[in-house]
C-alpha positions in Angstrom: 0.0 0.0 0.0 3.0 2.3 0.6 3.6 4.7 -2.2 0.1 4.3 -3.6 -1.9 7.5 -3.2 -4.8 6.5 -5.5 -8.2 6.8 -3.7 -6.7 8.0 -0.5 -8.9 5.6 1.6 -7.8 3.2 4.3 -8.1 -0.4 3.1 -9.7 -3.2 5.0 -7.5 -4.8 7.6 -5.8 -8.2 7.0 -3.2 -9.9 9.1 0.3 -9.2 7.8 3.6 -10.9 8.4 4.6 -8.1 10.8 1.6 -9.0 13.0 2.8 -12.6 13.2 6.4 -11.5 14.0 5.3 -9.1 16.8 2.9 -11.8 18.2 5.9 -14.0 18.8 7.8 -11.2 20.4 4.8 -10.4 22.6 4.8 -14.0 23.7 8.4 -13.8 25.0 7.7 -10.5 26.8 4.6 -12.0 28.3 6.4 -15.0 29.7 9.1 -12.9 31.3 6.8 -10.1 32.4 4.2 -12.3 34.0 6.9 -14.4 35.8 8.8 -11.3 37.1 5.7 -9.4 38.3 4.2 -12.5 39.9 7.5 -12.8 41.9 7.3 -9.2 43.0 3.8 -9.8 44.4 4.8 -13.1 46.0 7.9 -11.6 47.7 6.0 -8.7 49.2 3.0 -10.9 50.3 5.2 -13.5 52.0 7.7 -11.3 53.8 6.4 -9.1 56.6 9.6 -6.9 56.5 8.7 -6.1 52.8 5.2 -4.9 53.8 5.9 -1.1 53.5 3.9 1.7 51.8 6.3 1.9 48.9 6.3 -1.9 48.3 2.5 -2.0 48.4 2.4 0.7 45.7 5.0 -1.3 43.7 2.7 -4.3 44.0 -0.1 -2.2 42.6 2.3 -1.3 39.7 3.0 -5.0 39.2 -0.7 -5.8 39.1 -1.2 -3.1 36.4 1.7 -4.5 34.4 0.2 -8.0 34.6 -3.2 -6.7 33.4 -1.4 -4.9 30.5 0.4 -8.1 29.5 -2.7 -10.3 29.6 -5.1 -8.0 27.8 -2.7 -6.5 25.2 -4.6 -6.9 21.9 -1.3 -7.7 20.0 -0.9 -11.0 21.8 -0.9 -14.1 19.6 -4.1 -15.6 21.0 -6.0 -12.4 20.5 -4.6 -12.1 17.0 -6.1 -15.5 16.3 -9.5 -14.1 17.3 -9.3 -11.4 14.7 -9.2 -14.1 12.0 -12.9 -14.6 12.5 -13.9 -11.7 14.7 -17.6 -11.5 15.7 -19.6 -8.6 14.3 -22.4 -6.5 15.7 -23.0 -6.1 19.4 -20.9 -9.2 20.2 -18.0 -7.8 18.3 -18.3 -4.4 20.0 -18.3 -6.1 23.5 -15.3 -8.2 22.5 -13.5 -5.1 21.3 -14.2 -3.3 24.6 -13.0 -6.1 26.9 -10.4 -8.1 25.0 -9.4 -7.3 21.4 -9.4 -3.5 21.8 -7.2 -1.1 23.7 -9.7 -0.1 26.5 -8.4 -2.3 29.3 -4.8 -1.6 28.4 -5.6 2.1 28.6 -6.8 1.6 32.2 -3.8 -0.4 33.3 -1.3 2.1 31.7 -3.1 5.0 33.4 -2.8 3.1 36.8 1.0 2.6 36.1 1.5 6.3 35.3 -0.4 7.6 38.3 1.2 5.0 40.7 4.6 6.2 39.7 3.5 9.8 40.3 2.2 8.9 43.8 5.5 7.2 44.6 7.5 10.2 43.4 5.4 12.6 45.5 5.7 10.4 48.6 9.5 10.1 48.2 9.7 13.9 47.8 7.7 14.4 51.0 9.6 11.8 53.0 13.1 13.1 52.0 12.5 16.9 51.6 9.5 17.6 53.7 9.6 14.9 56.5 7.9 17.2 59.0 4.9 17.8 56.7 2.4 15.2 57.7 -0.3 16.4 55.3 -1.3 13.9 52.6 1.0 11.2 54.0 0.6 7.8 52.3 0.9 5.2 55.1 0.0 1.6 55.6 -3.2 2.7 57.2 -4.5 4.6 54.1 -2.5 3.1 51.2 -5.5 0.9 50.3 -7.6 4.0 49.8 -5.0 5.6 47.7 -4.8 2.5 45.5 -8.6 2.4 45.2 -8.6 6.0 44.2 -6.0 5.4 41.5 -8.0 2.6 39.9 -11.3 4.5 40.1 -9.8 7.6 38.6 -8.2 5.5 35.8 -11.5 3.9 35.1 -13.3 7.2 34.8 -10.6 8.8 32.7 -10.8 5.9 30.2 -14.6 5.8 29.9 -14.4 7.7 26.5 -11.8 5.3 25.2 -14.0 2.4 26.4 -17.0 3.8 24.6 -15.1 4.4 21.4 -13.7 0.9 21.2 -15.9 -0.9 18.7 -15.9 -3.2 15.8 -15.7 -1.6 12.4 -17.4 -3.4 9.4 -15.6 -0.9 7.2 -12.1 -1.7 8.3 -12.9 -5.3 9.5 -11.2 -4.8 12.8 -11.5 -3.2 16.2 -11.0 0.5 16.1 -10.4 3.0 18.9 -9.2 6.7 19.1 -5.6 5.4 18.8 -6.1 3.5 15.6 -4.5 4.9 12.5 -7.8 4.8 10.7 -9.6 7.2 13.1 -6.9 9.0 15.0 -7.5 12.2 12.9 -11.2 12.1 13.9 -10.2 11.8 17.6 -7.8 14.7 17.9 -9.2 16.1 21.1 -9.4 12.7 22.8 -5.9 11.7 21.9 -4.4 15.1 22.7 -6.0 15.1 26.2 -4.9 11.6 26.9 -1.3 12.3 25.9 -1.3 15.5 27.9 -3.0 14.4 31.1 -1.7 10.8 31.3 1.7 11.4 29.8 3.0 15.0 30.0 1.5 16.1 33.3 2.7 13.1 35.3 6.1 13.4 33.6 6.4 17.0 34.7 5.5 16.1 38.3 8.0 13.2 38.3 10.7 15.4 36.8 10.2 18.1 39.5 10.2 15.6 42.4 13.2 13.6 41.4 15.2 16.7 40.3 14.6 18.1 43.8 15.6 14.8 45.5 18.8 14.5 43.5 19.6 18.2 44.1 19.0 17.7 47.8 21.2 14.5 47.9 24.2 15.5 45.8 24.3 19.3 45.6 22.7 21.2 48.4 23.1 18.3 50.9 19.8 19.3 52.3 18.7 15.7 52.7 22.0 14.7 54.3 21.8 17.5 56.9 18.6 16.3 58.3 18.6 14.4 61.6 18.7 10.8 60.7 21.3 8.1 61.2 23.6 7.0 58.4 22.0 3.7 57.6 18.5 5.2 57.4 19.9 7.9 55.1 21.5 5.3 52.8 18.3 3.3 52.6 16.3 6.4 51.6 18.9 7.2 48.9 18.9 3.7 47.6 15.1 3.7 47.5 15.1 7.1 45.7 17.5 5.7 43.1 15.4 2.6 42.5 12.2 4.6 42.0 14.0 7.0 39.7 15.3 4.1 37.6 11.8 2.6 37.4 10.3 6.0 36.3 13.1 6.5 33.7 12.5 3.0 32.3 8.7 3.7 32.0 9.1 7.0 30.2 11.9 5.7 27.9 9.2 3.2 26.7 6.3 5.7 26.8 7.8 8.9 25.2 8.2 7.4 21.7 4.6 6.2 21.8 3.2 9.6 23.0 5.4 11.5 20.6 4.3 9.4 17.7 0.7 10.2 18.3 1.5 13.9 18.5 3.1 13.5 15.1 0.0 11.7 13.8 -2.3 14.5 15.0 -0.4 17.2 13.1 0.3 15.0 10.0 -2.1 15.1 7.1 -4.5 12.2 6.6 -3.4 11.7 3.0 0.2 11.2 4.1 -0.8 8.6 6.7 -2.8 6.7 4.0 -0.2 7.0 1.3 2.6 5.6 3.6 0.3 3.4 5.6 2.7 0.4 5.8 5.4 2.6 7.3 3.1 4.2 9.8 1.6 0.8 10.7 5.1 -0.6 11.4 6.1 2.3 13.5 2.8 2.0 15.5 3.5 -1.7 16.1 7.1 -0.9 17.2 6.1 1.8 19.7 3.3 -0.3 21.1 5.7 -3.1 21.6 8.2 -0.8 23.3 5.4 0.4 25.6 4.4 -3.1 26.7 8.1 -4.0 27.2 8.1 -1.5 30.1 5.9 -4.0 32.0 8.8 -6.5 32.1 11.6 -4.1 33.2 10.5 -3.3 36.8 11.3 -6.8 38.3 14.7 -6.7 36.6 15.4 -3.2 38.1 14.3 -4.4 41.5 16.6 -7.5 41.3 19.6 -5.4 40.3 19.1 -2.5 42.7 17.3 -3.9 45.8 19.0 -6.5 47.9 15.7 -7.2 49.6 13.9 -8.0 46.3 17.0 -9.9 45.1 17.0 -12.1 48.2 13.2 -12.5 48.0 13.4 -13.6 44.4 16.1 -16.2 45.3 14.1 -17.5 48.2 10.9 -17.7 46.1 12.8 -19.6 43.4 14.5 -21.9 45.9 11.2 -22.7 47.6 9.7 -23.5 44.2 12.6 -25.8 43.4 12.4 -27.4 46.9 8.7 -28.1 46.5 9.3 -29.7 43.1 12.1 -31.9 44.6 9.8 -32.9 47.5 7.0 -33.8 45.1 9.4 -35.8 42.9 10.8 -37.7 46.0 7.2 -38.3 47.2 6.1 -39.7 43.9 9.2 -41.9 43.7 8.6 -43.1 47.2 4.9 -43.9 46.3 6.0 -45.8 43.2 8.6 -47.7 45.2 6.0 -48.5 47.9 3.5 -49.7 45.3 6.2 -51.8 43.6 7.3 -53.3 47.0 3.7 -53.9 47.8 3.1 -55.7 44.5 6.2 -57.8 45.0 5.2 -58.7 48.5 1.7 -59.5 47.3 3.1 -61.8 44.6 5.3 -63.6 47.2 2.4 -64.1 49.5 0.3 -65.6 46.6 3.2 -67.8 45.6 3.6 -69.0 49.2 -0.1 -69.7 49.6 -0.1 -71.8 46.4 3.0 -73.8 47.5 1.3 -74.4 50.9 -1.9 -75.5 49.3 0.0 -77.9 47.0 1.9 -79.4 50.0 -1.4 -79.8 51.9 -2.9 -81.6 48.9 0.1 -83.9 48.6 -0.2 -84.7 52.4 -3.9 -85.5 52.0 -3.1 -87.8 49.1 -0.4 -89.6 51.1 -2.8 -90.1 54.0 -5.4 -91.5 51.6 -2.9 -94.0 50.1 -1.6 -95.0 53.6 -5.2 -95.7 54.7 -5.8 -97.9 51.7 
């Protein structure tokens, strides 16, 4: 389709080789992402020492990442559905809950807002420790998380409504589809601004002030706290900063690409559709890759998570070994039981034969 400007109309969708290639890549990301985020949740849930406000928020981030990985419409099993996608009301419902971008929009919003809350909490704890207003603690963190999810659901209602099956394009379309992005300029612009740019500015301010206080003004170091507590706070700030940087390295190309699409002419998008489609697939994949990076960053930068991961993996291996030994023992017991049973039957047969021979001998002697 690239280079052909005749008609200037979007063509009907059909699965291309690039879709199959990315489906395979998504499968790899899914395996690593689901395993890593499940380990994060397991480590925090099983260790009381890990049950802190920050770690609970990181668990919320892991849950959002798992939801993104499971419901991403570019996965292979969802791609298979598009081969014979239902139409009408059933097709619209399927688009909203599975084969469209609505659920992914909710989970990505949760990730962005959770990172913002973490940054604000670190800023308050390190630079405004005496300010007890709007403190996120273990007593109220569940309300903060509930508020994050409710707000994310509300913000994504327009996207949820607009996700529907198009008979014209033979696919699910949403405001972030190439075919209708120019008709959804306000929606896309507001999403990029409020979910991408505003949180990014807040995060940039918080972490700039934290780094400034640690390495330049020494404002954080001069506060009354012991050396170990100070080092722990610095380490945690670096970890959260790396998580935030990783998220926005993956997010910025996606957001910037849609800004480009909004200002680009429709005929150019149609004329070079193949190129635009490939870039969209690439930036979507990069965005989903962010869901697998957090557990890796935790493992490299946090000894608590690293030890927790090792313990969880060793427990899993130990359970498998115990199950294997138990199954071997059961098989051995059954085998021994069978052999013992066979010996008993053989002994009984020999005893019966001896008894019969004695009876015959008695009979012959009586005769």
